[in-house]
C-alpha positions in Angstrom: -87.1 32.6 60.2 -90.4 33.9 61.4 -90.6 37.7 61.4 -93.2 40.2 62.7 -94.4 43.4 61.1 -97.0 46.1 61.2 -98.9 47.6 58.2 -101.4 50.5 58.0 -104.5 49.8 56.0 -106.1 52.9 54.6 -109.8 53.5 55.7 -112.2 56.5 55.5 -111.7 57.1 59.2 -107.9 56.9 59.1 -105.3 54.1 59.0 -106.1 50.8 60.6 -103.0 49.1 62.0 -102.5 45.4 61.3 -100.0 43.1 62.9 -98.8 40.2 60.9 -96.3 37.3 60.9 -94.3 36.2 57.9 -92.0 33.3 57.1 -90.6 31.4 54.2 -89.8 31.8 50.5 -91.8 31.0 47.4 -95.4 31.9 46.3 -97.5 33.7 48.9 -99.9 31.9 51.2 -102.3 33.9 53.3 -103.3 32.3 56.7 -106.5 33.4 58.4 -106.6 32.3 62.1 -109.7 31.3 64.2 -111.2 33.5 66.9 -110.5 34.6 69.5 -106.9 33.6 68.8 -104.3 35.4 66.6 -101.7 34.6 64.0 -99.4 33.2 66.7 -101.4 30.0 66.4 -100.0 29.4 63.0 -96.3 29.6 64.1 -95.8 25.8 64.0 -97.7 25.5 60.8 -95.6 28.3 59.2 -92.4 26.6 60.3 -93.4 23.6 58.2 -95.1 25.2 55.3 -92.5 27.9 54.9 -90.5 25.3 52.9 -93.0 25.7 50.1 -94.5 29.2 50.6 -94.0 32.7 51.8 -96.5 32.3 54.7 -98.2 35.6 55.6 -100.6 35.5 58.7 -102.3 38.8 59.8 -104.1 39.2 63.1 -107.7 39.8 62.1 -109.3 43.1 63.3 -109.7 43.3 67.1 -107.5 40.3 67.8 -103.8 39.9 68.6 -102.2 43.3 67.9 -104.5 44.5 65.1 -106.8 47.5 65.6 -110.5 46.6 65.7 -113.2 47.6 63.3 -115.5 50.5 64.3 -119.2 50.0 65.3 -120.8 46.6 65.0 -119.2 45.0 62.0 -120.7 42.0 60.2 -118.9 39.2 58.3 -118.8 41.4 55.2 -116.8 44.0 57.0 -114.4 41.4 58.2 -114.1 40.1 54.6 -113.6 43.5 53.2 -110.9 44.2 55.9 -109.1 41.0 54.9 -109.2 42.1 51.2 -108.0 45.6 52.2 -105.1 44.1 54.3 -104.1 42.0 51.2 -104.0 45.1 49.2 -101.9 46.9 51.7 -99.6 43.9 51.8 -99.2 43.9 48.1 -101.1 40.6 47.7 -102.9 41.1 44.5 -103.5 37.3 44.3 -102.6 34.5 46.7 -103.3 31.0 47.8 -105.1 31.0 51.2 -105.8 28.8 54.3 -108.3 29.4 57.0 -109.3 27.3 60.1 -112.7 27.3 61.8 -113.9 31.0 62.1 -110.9 31.9 59.9 -112.5 29.7 57.2 -115.7 31.6 57.5 -114.0 35.0 57.0 -111.9 33.5 54.1 -115.1 32.1 52.5 -116.8 35.5 52.6 -113.8 37.2 51.1 -113.6 34.5 48.4 -117.3 35.2 47.5 -116.7 38.9 47.3 -113.5 38.8 45.2 -112.8 35.2 43.9 -110.0 36.4 41.5 -107.9 37.4 44.6 -107.4 33.7 45.5 -105.6 31.2 43.3 -106.5 28.2 45.5 -107.8 27.8 49.1 -108.0 25.1 51.8 -110.2 25.3 55.0 -110.1 23.4 58.3 -113.8 22.9 59.0 -116.6 25.1 58.0 -119.5 25.7 60.3 -123.0 25.4 58.9 -125.3 26.3 61.9 -128.9 25.5 62.0 -131.2 28.3 63.0 -131.7 26.8 66.4 -128.0 26.6 67.0 -127.4 30.1 65.9 -130.1 31.3 68.3 -128.3 29.5 71.2 -125.0 31.1 70.3 -126.6 34.5 69.9 -128.0 34.4 73.4 -125.2 32.9 75.4 -122.0 32.3 73.6 -120.6 35.8 73.7 -121.2 37.5 77.0 -119.7 41.0 77.5 -116.1 41.0 78.8 -115.3 44.0 80.8 -112.7 44.4 83.6 -114.2 44.6 87.1 -112.6 46.7 90.0 -111.3 43.6 91.9 -110.4 41.4 89.0 -113.4 39.1 89.4 -113.7 38.9 85.6 -110.4 37.0 85.5 -111.8 34.1 87.5 -114.7 33.8 85.0 -112.3 34.1 82.1 -110.0 31.4 83.3 -112.8 28.8 83.8 -114.5 29.7 80.6 -111.3 29.2 78.6 -110.6 25.9 80.5 -114.0 24.4 80.1 -114.5 25.3 76.5 -112.0 22.5 75.9 -114.4 20.2 77.9 -117.8 21.1 76.4 -119.1 22.6 73.2 -120.6 25.1 73.3 -118.7 26.0 76.5 -121.7 26.8 78.5 -123.5 23.5 77.8 -122.2 21.5 80.8 -123.9 18.3 79.8 -122.8 14.8 79.1 -123.8 15.0 75.4 -121.8 18.2 75.0 -118.5 16.7 76.1 -115.4 17.1 73.9 -112.8 14.3 73.3 -109.8 16.6 73.7 -110.5 17.8 77.3 -107.5 18.9 79.3 -106.4 20.9 82.4 -103.0 22.2 81.2 -102.5 25.5 82.9 -100.0 26.7 80.2 -102.5 26.1 77.4 -105.3 27.8 79.3 -103.1 30.7 80.1 -102.3 31.2 76.4 -106.0 31.2 75.6 -106.6 33.7 78.4 -103.9 36.0 77.1 -105.6 36.0 73.6 -108.8 37.1 75.3 -107.0 39.9 77.2 -105.5 41.2 74.0 -108.9 41.4 72.4 -111.0 42.5 75.3 -114.7 43.1 74.6 -113.8 43.4 70.8 -113.8 39.6 70.7 -117.6 39.7 70.6 -117.6 41.7 67.3 -115.2 39.4 65.5 -116.6 36.1 66.9 -120.2 37.4 66.7 -119.8 38.3 63.0 -118.6 34.8 62.3 -121.5 33.2 64.2 -124.1 35.3 62.4 -122.6 34.9 59.0 -124.8 33.4 56.2 -123.4 30.0 55.2 -124.2 29.9 51.5 -121.5 28.1 49.4 -120.8 30.1 46.2 -121.6 28.6 42.8 -118.1 29.0 41.6 -114.6 30.1 42.8 -111.0 28.9 43.0 -110.3 25.3 43.7 -111.1 24.8 47.4 -110.6 21.9 49.9 -112.7 21.8 53.1 -111.7 19.0 55.5 -112.2 18.2 59.2 -110.7 15.5 61.5 -112.0 13.2 64.1 -112.8 15.0 67.3 -113.3 18.4 65.6 -116.9 19.6 66.4 -117.2 20.8 62.8 -116.6 17.4 61.2 -120.3 16.7 61.2 -120.9 19.9 59.4 -119.3 18.6 56.2 -122.6 16.8 55.5 -124.4 20.2 55.7 -122.4 21.8 53.0 -124.7 20.8 50.2 -123.7 20.9 46.6 -120.1 22.2 46.0 -118.6 23.7 42.9 -117.0 21.3 40.5 -113.4 22.2 41.5 -114.1 21.9 45.2 -113.8 18.9 47.6 -114.8 18.1 51.1 -113.1 15.4 53.1 -113.4 13.8 56.6 -110.0 12.6 57.9 -108.8 10.9 61.0 -106.3 13.3 62.5 -105.3 17.0 62.5 -102.0 16.0 61.1 -103.7 14.3 58.1 -105.9 17.4 57.6 -102.8 19.6 57.4 -101.0 17.2 55.1 -104.0 17.1 52.7 -104.4 20.9 52.9 -100.7 21.3 52.0 -100.9 18.8 49.2 -103.9 20.7 47.8 -102.3 24.1 48.1 -99.1 23.0 46.4 -101.1 23.0 43.1 -101.7 26.7 43.3 -100.1 28.9 40.6 -96.6 30.1 41.3 -96.9 33.8 42.0 -94.1 36.1 43.3 -94.5 37.1 46.9 -94.3 40.9 47.6 -91.6 42.3 49.9 -92.6 42.8 53.5 -94.8 45.9 54.2 -93.7 48.1 57.1 -94.8 51.2 59.0 -92.4 54.0 60.1 -93.2 54.3 63.8 -93.5 50.6 65.0 -91.8 47.3 64.3 -89.5 44.6 65.4 -85.7 44.3 65.3 -83.5 41.3 65.7 -81.2 41.6 68.7 -78.8 38.7 69.6 -81.2 36.3 67.8 -84.3 37.6 69.4 -87.2 39.7 68.1 -87.6 43.0 70.0 -90.7 45.2 69.6 -90.2 49.0 69.5 -92.6 51.9 69.0 -92.3 55.6 68.4 -89.6 57.9 67.0 -86.9 60.2 68.2 -83.3 60.4 69.4 -83.6 58.8 72.8 -84.5 55.3 74.0 -87.2 54.9 76.6 -87.2 51.8 78.8 -90.1 50.6 81.0 -90.0 49.3 84.5 -89.9 45.5 85.2 -93.3 44.1 84.5 -94.2 46.9 82.2 -94.3 47.3 78.4 -93.5 49.9 75.7 -95.7 53.0 75.5 -95.5 55.8 72.9 -93.3 58.5 74.4 -92.9 62.0 72.8 -89.5 62.2 71.1 -88.3 58.7 72.0 -88.3 55.2 70.8 -89.8 52.9 73.4 -88.9 49.2 73.5 -90.3 46.1 75.1 -87.4 44.5 76.9 -86.9 40.8 76.4 -89.6 38.8 78.3 -91.9 41.8 78.2 -94.7 43.0 75.9 -94.3 41.7 72.4 -90.6 40.9 72.6 -89.2 37.4 72.7 -88.5 35.7 76.0 -85.4 36.2 78.2 -82.5 33.7 78.3 -81.3 31.8 81.3 -78.8 34.0 83.2 -79.8 37.1 81.3 -77.1 39.8 81.5 -79.3 42.8 81.4 -76.5 45.3 81.1 -75.3 43.8 77.9 -78.9 43.2 76.7 -79.9 46.8 77.1 -76.6 48.0 75.5 -77.3 45.7 72.5 -80.9 47.1 72.1 -79.7 50.6 72.3 -77.3 50.0 69.6 -80.0 48.4 67.4 -82.7 51.1 67.8 -80.6 54.1 68.8 -80.2 56.2 72.0 -78.6 55.8 75.4 -80.6 54.1 78.2 -80.4 53.2 81.9 -83.0 50.7 83.4 -85.3 52.0 86.1 -85.0 50.4 89.5 -88.1 48.5 90.6 -89.2 46.1 93.3 -89.2 42.4 92.8 -92.0 40.9 90.9 -94.1 38.0 92.4 -94.2 34.6 90.7 -96.9 34.7 88.0 -96.4 31.3 86.5 -99.7 29.7 85.4 -101.5 27.9 88.1 -104.1 25.1 87.8 -107.0 27.2 89.0 -105.9 30.6 87.6 -104.9 32.1 90.9 -101.9 33.8 89.2 -104.4 36.0 87.4 -105.8 37.5 90.7 -102.2 37.9 91.9 -101.3 39.9 88.9 -104.5 42.1 89.2 -103.8 42.8 92.8 -100.2 43.9 92.1 -101.4 46.1 89.3 -104.0 47.8 91.5 -101.7 48.2 94.5 -98.9 49.9 92.3 -101.4 52.8 91.8 -102.0 53.2 95.5 -98.6 52.5 97.3 -94.9 52.9 96.3 -93.5 50.3 96.7 -96.7 48.4 96.1 -95.9 45.6 98.6 -95.3 48.0 101.6 -98.8 49.2 102.6 -98.9 52.0 105.1 -99.2 55.8 105.5 -95.5 56.4 104.6 -95.8 54.5 101.2 -99.3 55.8 100.2 -99.0 57.6 96.9 -101.4 60.4 95.8 -103.6 59.2 92.9 -106.4 60.3 90.6 -109.4 58.1 91.2 -109.6 57.7 87.4 -106.4 55.7 87.7 -108.4 52.9 89.3 -110.6 52.5 86.3 -110.6 48.8 85.7 -109.7 49.3 82.0 -106.5 51.0 83.1 -105.6 48.2 85.6 -106.5 45.6 83.0 -103.8 47.1 80.7 -101.1 46.9 83.4 -102.3 43.5 84.5 -101.9 42.2 81.0 -98.4 43.7 80.8 -97.4 41.9 84.0 -98.8 38.6 82.8 -96.8 38.9 79.6 -93.6 39.8 81.3 -91.8 36.5 81.8 -88.5 38.4 82.1 -89.8 40.8 84.9 -88.3 39.1 87.9 -84.7 38.7 86.6 -84.8 42.3 85.3 -86.1 43.7 88.7 -83.3 41.7 90.5 -80.6 43.0 88.1 -81.9 46.6 88.7 -81.9 46.1 92.4 -78.4 44.6 92.4 -77.1 47.5 90.3 -78.7 50.1 92.5 -80.3 51.7 89.4 -82.0 55.1 89.8 
């Protein structure tokens, strides 16, 4: 079973919180994801490889639910952060796998501390020419900042859609077309949510990878670099140059073949005992009725958010993401919210009653991303009227103009977009006449 955890990594400026996923038994295998995604991309792979390894996949700094690095970090800072995370997790030595930008971070960590890794496999490894790096530096990573009326969401939707059509995403040219183009709104929405989690921090992580020097070390643990047909980095295998004696580079036909070869390679790693999961005292996940429920804080009471909201740190209370909200698993068909909330209260402690709330609009992903604008509009209107959908003098609420800061609205908009269970919870609250 896949589980989720948080660990605090010591730094001179104070602890840096890292979120990670873990699954399986056997020797440890560290998985480093690509940018701007997070460790969730490895869930299907972990389900398969967990038969052989204890798979441990952290969110890299600034992505998913991990704190960003300060300042303007370079690839060395991200490699050091990975090594420090390994130390905090008790991973003194491990096999490792990285895909695309994850491979670049892993390669730099390998160069800095090769004894940390028993064996590594990588999915593609970018070796950019100076001309390519100049193009990426100028256009690939524009600032991403919330705008007052949500106009940044229209740009984001189309950017994440068309980066499956062209590479680089801004090169709308016949020669830049990708073979895996699609218009699946569910897949695009997932990519949008990854970017909303990262915010403008995506530029630091992705930028560090794009600017990273690409020298291959003269020595290191046995390493396989492979890329499949249709992967833009397959052509880069020819740019790797001379490899250490224990390394190999392969071009394969499919992603499935790449993963099979990577697994076969990693299975030759030395057998090392995996450490117990590392945890923090004030945040984590509990299993409730077969689902993972996120909680944060400490205290003797239980705080519940409104439908479409998410857990926030509350003085003297444990706050939870209800199912289908925040970082908790989705709701079930015909959810009995009374029983659900009672089960959660028994698991994390404290009595609770759900707040009443108005019905939530349908925010299912749409082909042209219009659901993003709808969510933004609701998040903004909630700060101006109560209830938000009844606009008039009688429903106008007093507000501090600072509440309309786009960064604040962006947080609430993201919570709404995550909240697949909001509509059923709001209906249940309304039917029960909650206070």
